BABA-219136 format. One record per residue: residue in one letter; x, y, z of N, C-alpha, C, CB in turn. Coordinates in steps of 0.02 Angstrom, whole numbers, always signed. Last residue first. Glycine has a CB too. Example, Ala and Ser with C-alpha at 12.3 -4.5 7.8 and 13.67 -1.06 7.14 Angstrom:
BEGIN
- type,nxx,nyy,nzz,caxx,cayy,cazz,cxx,cyy,czz,cbxx,cbyy,cbzz
- s,+642,-112,+354,+684,-53,+357,+645,+2,+394,+704,-30,+286
- a,+660,-284,+390,+615,-225,+390,+660,-165,+390,+565,-224,+452
***
This chain:
BEGIN
- type,nxx,nyy,nzz,caxx,cayy,cazz,cxx,cyy,czz,cbxx,cbyy,cbzz
- p,-78,+267,+20,-56,+213,+34,-72,+163,+98,-2,+228,+31
- d,-234,+369,-41,-168,+357,+15,-143,+278,+3,-198,+367,+111
- p,-245,+367,-225,-265,+361,-154,-207,+329,-95,-330,+313,-157
- r,-228,+542,-307,-208,+459,-298,-206,+432,-238,-141,+441,-320
- l,-288,+647,-308,-320,+578,-329,-302,+520,-326,-330,+573,-378
- a,-170,+739,-315,-227,+743,-278,-265,+692,-269,-261,+782,-298
- r,-91,+687,-417,-88,+670,-362,-124,+689,-335,-50,+674,-339
- g,-165,+736,-542,-156,+661,-535,-152,+643,-466,-93,+635,-571
- r,-156,+853,-524,-232,+843,-518,-221,+771,-531,-289,+886,-572
- a,-32,+884,-538,-52,+900,-473,-117,+869,-477,-51,+976,-453
- a,-3,+861,-680,+23,+806,-631,-18,+813,-566,+105,+814,-615
- l,-77,+942,-719,-109,+883,-761,-88,+837,-697,-74,+861,-850
- e,-11,+1063,-704,-90,+1052,-675,-104,+991,-681,-147,+1089,-709
- l,+97,+1015,-764,+100,+1034,-706,+52,+1027,-688,+119,+1082,-694
- a,+40,+1040,-899,+75,+963,-894,+55,+989,-799,+192,+946,-936
- n,-78,+1138,-916,-22,+1112,-935,+13,+1056,-897,+14,+1161,-940
- r,-222,+1159,-904,-214,+1204,-945,-115,+1170,-963,-238,+1294,-902
- v,-363,+1021,-945,-299,+1067,-889,-269,+1113,-948,-217,+1006,-843
- g,-437,+937,-974,-459,+1006,-955,-444,+1048,-908,-507,+1007,-948
- m,-397,+819,-1063,-412,+815,-985,-433,+864,-955,-364,+800,-948
- k,-419,+879,-1187,-467,+830,-1157,-465,+791,-1070,-460,+774,-1211
- s,-295,+970,-1185,-376,+979,-1203,-433,+937,-1175,-386,+969,-1274
- l,-208,+878,-1141,-228,+945,-1112,-305,+963,-1118,-186,+1002,-1148
- v,-202,+807,-1249,-210,+764,-1190,-221,+810,-1138,-151,+716,-1175
- k,-183,+891,-1366,-260,+848,-1355,-254,+815,-1292,-281,+785,-1416
- e,-60,+922,-1353,-112,+963,-1336,-175,+919,-1347,-112,+1030,-1377
- r,+13,+806,-1333,+7,+830,-1278,-53,+887,-1279,+73,+851,-1260
- h,+5,+774,-1492,-31,+747,-1447,-36,+769,-1373,-15,+692,-1450
- a,+54,+860,-1535,-1,+869,-1567,-24,+836,-1510,-13,+847,-1640
- e,+198,+819,-1473,+160,+904,-1485,+95,+913,-1492,+180,+942,-1548
- v,+210,+706,-1553,+198,+704,-1461,+169,+779,-1466,+286,+694,-1393
- t,+233,+760,-1684,+163,+724,-1650,+174,+716,-1576,+146,+643,-1682
- r,+353,+835,-1680,+297,+866,-1691,+231,+818,-1690,+307,+899,-1753
- i,+444,+720,-1627,+434,+774,-1588,+362,+807,-1612,+496,+823,-1594
- a,+381,+541,-1692,+399,+607,-1706,+392,+665,-1656,+365,+622,-1758
- i,+408,+396,-1617,+370,+450,-1654,+404,+528,-1639,+286,+446,-1625
- g,+440,+317,-1489,+462,+296,-1580,+446,+333,-1630,+432,+235,-1609
- l,+425,+318,-1367,+382,+303,-1407,+381,+300,-1510,+341,+348,-1375
- q,+577,+384,-1315,+525,+318,-1296,+450,+273,-1356,+480,+357,-1221
- d,+568,+483,-1408,+605,+444,-1420,+584,+372,-1397,+658,+467,-1397
- a,+453,+556,-1365,+468,+542,-1448,+522,+497,-1445,+492,+610,-1497
- i,+494,+574,-1246,+435,+544,-1239,+427,+527,-1336,+370,+602,-1191
- q,+602,+655,-1263,+592,+596,-1224,+549,+542,-1231,+581,+612,-1175
- k,+553,+773,-1303,+597,+731,-1357,+626,+662,-1321,+667,+782,-1386
- n,+475,+819,-1222,+441,+787,-1291,+493,+761,-1329,+400,+841,-1338
- m,+523,+742,-1056,+497,+820,-1103,+499,+786,-1181,+571,+906,-1097
- a,+418,+670,-900,+465,+677,-979,+473,+746,-1038,+429,+618,-1029
- g,+350,+662,-782,+398,+724,-793,+434,+726,-861,+455,+724,-737
- t,+284,+558,-777,+338,+546,-757,+363,+606,-748,+371,+506,-792
- l,+159,+628,-850,+158,+645,-787,+222,+585,-731,+66,+639,-770
- m,+202,+602,-1010,+205,+670,-953,+199,+686,-872,+158,+708,-971
- l,+187,+458,-1000,+253,+481,-989,+268,+561,-971,+289,+463,-1051
- d,+47,+456,-990,+79,+424,-927,+139,+450,-924,+85,+348,-925
- m,+3,+541,-1096,-17,+583,-1038,+24,+511,-984,-127,+605,-1030
- v,+76,+457,-1189,+109,+505,-1213,+84,+550,-1124,+78,+535,-1305
- e,-37,+349,-1185,+25,+349,-1169,+77,+384,-1178,+37,+313,-1181
- a,-144,+437,-1223,-131,+411,-1143,-77,+394,-1129,-165,+356,-1119
- e,-126,+430,-1346,-152,+490,-1293,-137,+474,-1236,-224,+506,-1289
- r,-135,+323,-1395,-73,+352,-1406,-62,+424,-1341,-76,+379,-1495
- q,-280,+287,-1363,-214,+235,-1344,-145,+286,-1332,-195,+173,-1421
- s,-365,+410,-1338,-342,+364,-1369,-279,+326,-1344,-336,+388,-1422
- l,-463,+462,-1217,-400,+476,-1240,-384,+412,-1272,-351,+499,-1186
- s,-595,+459,-1102,-591,+484,-1176,-532,+492,-1235,-610,+542,-1170
- a,-525,+390,-1000,-556,+342,-1053,-578,+382,-1116,-621,+301,-1022
- r,-488,+516,-946,-448,+483,-950,-479,+429,-1010,-429,+465,-884
- r,-628,+570,-904,-585,+622,-960,-535,+564,-975,-541,+707,-924
- h,-679,+478,-834,-715,+487,-881,-657,+530,-927,-786,+520,-860
- d,-567,+500,-728,-569,+445,-754,-592,+428,-829,-600,+419,-713
- f,-585,+631,-679,-532,+615,-708,-530,+566,-748,-494,+609,-674
- d,-730,+602,-623,-727,+656,-703,-646,+647,-714,-754,+767,-692
- r,-715,+551,-531,-739,+492,-568,-734,+549,-642,-832,+451,-538
- r,-616,+606,-451,-605,+552,-475,-638,+524,-545,-618,+518,-427
- h,-706,+722,-415,-644,+720,-468,-623,+663,-486,-585,+749,-447
- v,-808,+634,-342,-829,+677,-398,-766,+694,-462,-853,+749,-359
- a,-724,+607,-241,-757,+553,-285,-779,+575,-336,-809,+519,-260
- q,-691,+715,-167,-656,+668,-191,-668,+633,-250,-652,+633,-151
- t,-826,+749,-128,-795,+796,-157,-736,+762,-188,-781,+849,-112
- q,-820,+654,-35,-869,+663,-94,-858,+695,-151,-919,+692,-77
- a,-734,+677,+56,-721,+597,+27,-765,+616,-41,-761,+515,+84
- a,-775,+788,+104,-709,+790,+76,-700,+737,+20,-658,+780,+130
- l,-891,+739,+183,-900,+797,+142,-847,+792,+86,-893,+864,+184
- g,-811,+670,+289,-855,+628,+231,-884,+662,+160,-921,+602,+269
- a,-744,+769,+347,-724,+711,+333,-762,+677,+276,-726,+676,+390
- a,-863,+825,+403,-813,+876,+350,-784,+827,+303,-741,+923,+392
- i,-944,+733,+470,-954,+747,+415,-888,+785,+368,-1012,+784,+426
- a,-825,+709,+572,-838,+654,+533,-886,+684,+450,-886,+596,+590
- r,-831,+816,+610,-781,+819,+613,-786,+761,+545,-750,+813,+685
- l,-969,+821,+671,-944,+880,+648,-894,+854,+599,-917,+927,+702
- a,-941,+724,+767,-987,+684,+713,-990,+761,+658,-1088,+647,+755
- l,-885,+755,+874,-840,+704,+831,-881,+688,+763,-825,+628,+877
- d,-972,+856,+906,-896,+874,+891,-884,+798,+847,-836,+889,+977
- v,-1058,+746,+976,-1105,+790,+920,-1030,+819,+889,-1176,+864,+959
- i,-976,+684,+1044,-1008,+652,+1017,-1046,+690,+940,-1045,+630,+1072
- h,-953,+791,+1160,-900,+758,+1116,-929,+721,+1055,-858,+705,+1158
- n,-1078,+832,+1218,-1047,+882,+1157,-988,+839,+1115,-1006,+960,+1194
- d,-1110,+705,+1264,-1152,+708,+1214,-1131,+798,+1165,-1239,+697,+1255
- n,-1034,+581,+1288,-1031,+635,+1313,-1066,+679,+1255,-960,+650,+1334
- f,-1108,+413,+1327,-1076,+456,+1269,-1068,+517,+1318,-1128,+472,+1192
- p,-1078,+263,+1447,-1130,+320,+1400,-1086,+378,+1361,-1189,+369,+1461
- k,-994,+208,+1276,-1072,+221,+1324,-1058,+216,+1376,-1134,+177,+1320
- e,-864,+264,+1171,-905,+237,+1233,-952,+244,+1268,-887,+236,+1267
- v,-847,+281,+1000,-871,+317,+1064,-927,+268,+1123,-915,+389,+1032
- f,-722,+289,+882,-769,+252,+916,-796,+293,+989,-733,+179,+930
- d,-689,+337,+695,-688,+319,+758,-723,+293,+809,-677,+349,+774
- f,-711,+282,+564,-685,+356,+574,-655,+354,+653,-756,+421,+563
- a,-613,+135,+504,-678,+167,+551,-660,+238,+583,-698,+113,+620
- g,-503,+42,+475,-511,+109,+420,-604,+148,+455,-518,+62,+300
- a,-461,-46,+539,-482,-78,+489,-512,-12,+423,-541,-133,+522
- k,-450,+19,+632,-379,+5,+616,-393,-7,+554,-339,-51,+653
- l,-565,+8,+681,-539,+82,+674,-479,+59,+635,-520,+130,+750
- t,-580,-129,+721,-629,-86,+659,-602,-34,+653,-706,-66,+670
- r,-495,-144,+825,-495,-177,+746,-538,-129,+700,-532,-261,+743
- v,-588,-55,+920,-503,-43,+898,-503,-91,+845,-435,-62,+963
- a,-709,-133,+929,-694,-54,+880,-641,-32,+871,-719,+9,+903
- i,-658,-229,+997,-702,-242,+937,-688,-180,+890,-785,-248,+958
- p,-601,-174,+1131,-550,-221,+1072,-579,-223,+1018,-533,-297,+1084
- v,-728,-135,+1180,-688,-92,+1155,-645,-125,+1110,-656,-59,+1202
- d,-839,-210,+1224,-826,-213,+1142,-782,-169,+1116,-886,-202,+1101
- a,-849,-190,+1340,-846,-244,+1335,-811,-240,+1261,-911,-278,+1351
- h,-922,-54,+1363,-845,-62,+1382,-815,-127,+1356,-834,-61,+1462
- g,-966,-13,+1187,-986,-25,+1283,-927,-52,+1289,-1059,-85,+1319
- t,-987,+103,+1066,-987,+43,+1089,-968,+33,+1181,-935,+10,+1040
- l,-1032,+168,+910,-1051,+196,+981,-1032,+112,+1005,-1151,+237,+995
- f,-923,+226,+774,-961,+159,+814,-949,+178,+866,-940,+82,+808
- i,-920,+317,+630,-911,+316,+706,-963,+261,+750,-926,+398,+731
- v,-878,+329,+467,-917,+268,+517,-926,+282,+588,-875,+198,+521
- p,-853,+402,+319,-839,+394,+398,-892,+364,+433,-826,+461,+435
- v,-893,+312,+170,-923,+357,+204,-898,+347,+282,-998,+350,+190
- v,-847,+257,+77,-792,+288,+95,-817,+346,+153,-757,+317,+27
- s,-914,+89,-24,-905,+191,+29,-870,+193,+58,-952,+230,+85
- g,-884,-10,-68,-848,+56,-100,-859,+110,-71,-864,+72,-164
- m,-937,-132,-35,-980,-103,-91,-931,-26,-122,-1070,-82,-52
- s,-852,-150,+59,-847,-203,-10,-902,-167,-67,-877,-300,+13
- h,-899,-60,+173,-835,-63,+132,-818,-111,+86,-786,-66,+169
- l,-1017,-121,+202,-1012,-61,+147,-950,-52,+135,-1040,+8,+166
- r,-976,-241,+265,-1010,-228,+185,-1017,-180,+150,-1065,-240,+177
- e,-895,-186,+355,-880,-223,+295,-905,-239,+245,-869,-261,+300
- y,-1005,-140,+427,-962,-91,+412,-927,-122,+354,-916,-70,+471
- v,-1089,-243,+475,-1120,-181,+429,-1068,-139,+401,-1169,-130,+470
- e,-1005,-293,+548,-1023,-349,+476,-1057,-289,+441,-1087,-435,+488
- p,-993,-197,+645,-918,-207,+605,-955,-253,+544,-841,-258,+659
- g,-1131,-207,+711,-1085,-141,+673,-1056,-144,+618,-1030,-118,+705
- s,-1199,-358,+652,-1171,-313,+707,-1128,-257,+666,-1121,-359,+765
- l,-1349,-425,+610,-1298,-404,+599,-1265,-344,+640,-1305,-395,+542
- g,-1451,-445,+747,-1447,-453,+673,-1380,-454,+658,-1481,-401,+633
- g,-1457,-334,+858,-1496,-407,+836,-1474,-398,+781,-1579,-424,+839
- m,-1301,-265,+887,-1372,-234,+880,-1372,-342,+861,-1397,-144,+796
- r,-1136,-173,+942,-1180,-233,+968,-1262,-217,+950,-1169,-243,+1058
- v,-1107,-46,+903,-1077,-122,+870,-1105,-199,+903,-987,-124,+887
- d,-1219,+70,+801,-1190,+40,+859,-1158,-18,+842,-1237,+27,+911
- m,-1157,+217,+728,-1171,+137,+718,-1164,+98,+772,-1128,+104,+670
- i,-1159,+348,+623,-1150,+329,+687,-1178,+272,+700,-1168,+371,+728
- i,-1102,+409,+471,-1144,+357,+494,-1096,+349,+578,-1146,+277,+429
- c,-1094,+527,+352,-1081,+519,+402,-1117,+454,+448,-1088,+577,+420
- t,-1152,+577,+221,-1078,+603,+262,-1050,+594,+301,-1066,+643,+279
- m,-1254,+514,+104,-1239,+501,+155,-1156,+542,+165,-1250,+423,+158
- d,-1324,+517,-16,-1305,+574,+21,-1273,+567,+79,-1353,+609,+33
- e,-1350,+404,-89,-1302,+441,-115,-1263,+506,-66,-1336,+468,-176
- l,-1358,+245,-45,-1384,+324,-22,-1329,+375,-32,-1406,+328,+63
- p,-1386,+95,-131,-1349,+156,-116,-1391,+198,-97,-1312,+183,-165
- q,-1472,+47,+24,-1405,+61,-17,-1424,+56,-93,-1341,+3,+2
- a,-1577,-9,+104,-1600,+48,+60,-1518,+80,+38,-1660,+113,+110
- a,-1516,-119,+173,-1572,-139,+105,-1582,-72,+45,-1665,-156,+146
- l,-1409,-90,+265,-1392,-92,+207,-1457,-115,+140,-1332,-139,+216
- f,-1528,-33,+342,-1498,+21,+324,-1455,-2,+257,-1458,+49,+384
- d,-1578,-168,+396,-1651,-105,+343,-1587,-55,+320,-1741,-37,+415
- e,-1482,-222,+442,-1507,-245,+379,-1567,-201,+346,-1531,-316,+390
- g,-1454,-139,+567,-1385,-155,+497,-1429,-192,+431,-1303,-233,+530
- s,-1585,-71,+615,-1543,-117,+606,-1495,-97,+536,-1585,-184,+603
- a,-1666,+64,+620,-1646,+8,+669,-1629,-58,+683,-1673,+5,+694
- w,-1616,+208,+597,-1595,+158,+565,-1620,+97,+623,-1513,+168,+546
- l,-1636,+382,+534,-1632,+331,+602,-1653,+254,+566,-1701,+360,+676
- r,-1549,+526,+485,-1591,+473,+472,-1598,+422,+515,-1577,+448,+421
- t,-1551,+714,+516,-1523,+649,+521,-1570,+590,+503,-1501,+642,+588
- e,-1442,+852,+492,-1499,+824,+487,-1474,+755,+510,-1533,+831,+420
- i,-1406,+960,+621,-1397,+904,+588,-1448,+885,+581,-1362,+862,+608
- d,-1422,+1096,+724,-1451,+1097,+646,-1412,+1035,+589,-1430,+1185,+612
- r,-1397,+1052,+842,-1354,+1088,+815,-1359,+1092,+720,-1287,+1057,+847
- s,-1493,+993,+891,-1470,+1042,+927,-1404,+1094,+871,-1438,+999,+1002
- a,-1500,+886,+821,-1530,+911,+795,-1511,+982,+811,-1582,+887,+802
- l,-1389,+819,+885,-1382,+818,+836,-1433,+878,+812,-1385,+754,+817
- l,-1487,+768,+996,-1429,+798,+1007,-1410,+825,+911,-1369,+734,+1055
- f,-1603,+705,+921,-1616,+756,+955,-1546,+808,+981,-1655,+726,+1010
- a,-1517,+589,+884,-1563,+628,+836,-1583,+690,+877,-1632,+582,+811
- l,-1488,+543,+995,-1431,+544,+957,-1476,+601,+889,-1399,+448,+933
- a,-1618,+509,+1064,-1581,+550,+1083,-1530,+566,+1063,-1574,+545,+1122
- d,-1655,+399,+953,-1695,+486,+977,-1654,+517,+1001,-1755,+497,+1033
- r,-1565,+284,+976,-1564,+335,+919,-1603,+396,+916,-1581,+304,+866
- i,-1579,+260,+1096,-1509,+294,+1080,-1525,+335,+1005,-1438,+227,+1071
- a,-1712,+229,+1109,-1691,+273,+1143,-1647,+309,+1144,-1690,+261,+1176
- e,-1715,+112,+1006,-1737,+173,+994,-1730,+237,+1055,-1805,+159,+975
- e,-1573,+14,+959,-1617,+46,+1043,-1636,+96,+1029,-1576,+63,+1118
- d,-1509,-24,+868,-1571,-53,+869,-1609,-34,+924,-1565,-118,+867
- d,-1447,+107,+756,-1450,+89,+827,-1516,+29,+835,-1464,+165,+875
- v,-1369,+221,+655,-1400,+146,+653,-1382,+125,+725,-1365,+89,+590
- i,-1394,+353,+580,-1406,+343,+642,-1441,+271,+641,-1446,+401,+671
- d,-1323,+463,+466,-1358,+407,+471,-1347,+366,+556,-1330,+362,+405
- v,-1312,+636,+431,-1303,+581,+492,-1360,+510,+490,-1319,+629,+571
- l,-1269,+740,+337,-1336,+694,+346,-1291,+660,+392,-1377,+647,+276
- g,-1236,+928,+286,-1227,+865,+302,-1275,+835,+336,-1176,+858,+331
- t,-1167,+1080,+261,-1195,+1020,+284,-1188,+976,+284,-1227,+1008,+276
- m,-1074,+1226,+353,-1074,+1132,+340,-1140,+1110,+329,-1049,+1081,+411
***
């Protein structure tokens, strides 16, 4: 597994300790002394996991998380928290953060958690690439082809599509072939499977 962990903490000792722990498992890290510095460097396309303190001078961890979220980031975030900050961390977890770890943290636990977050981050990156490809291909469809594809995704047969759109079955067949070709799939089942896989979770 490859991955990169961005460590955002205003305590140098914590940053260095985490970097050392992660290096012991051959995990590369980048260190940031503040949320402001981290945000100023965005977008960082190679991010796969972020470990970030809840309380920092300047922007807090949750504030940085909210800004990342508003940028469309799906990178998993693990929050470091003191006991008094647990309610804040729990709220952020409910808002979509990956997990939180109380200080002082267990070395093996936080590294194992980072590895799981990296796996999730890499999966999210792959999903984003597939989504961009799907959207780019869909944008290449004509208006009529897009209408035919939408009906194909409902499971409608050619005659049903023809009746609903008021066109000949042979015309539907021609549009259907163009849809499959432009979307890079072999059949309607594969198209539907790709569409379901890229559908955001409710």
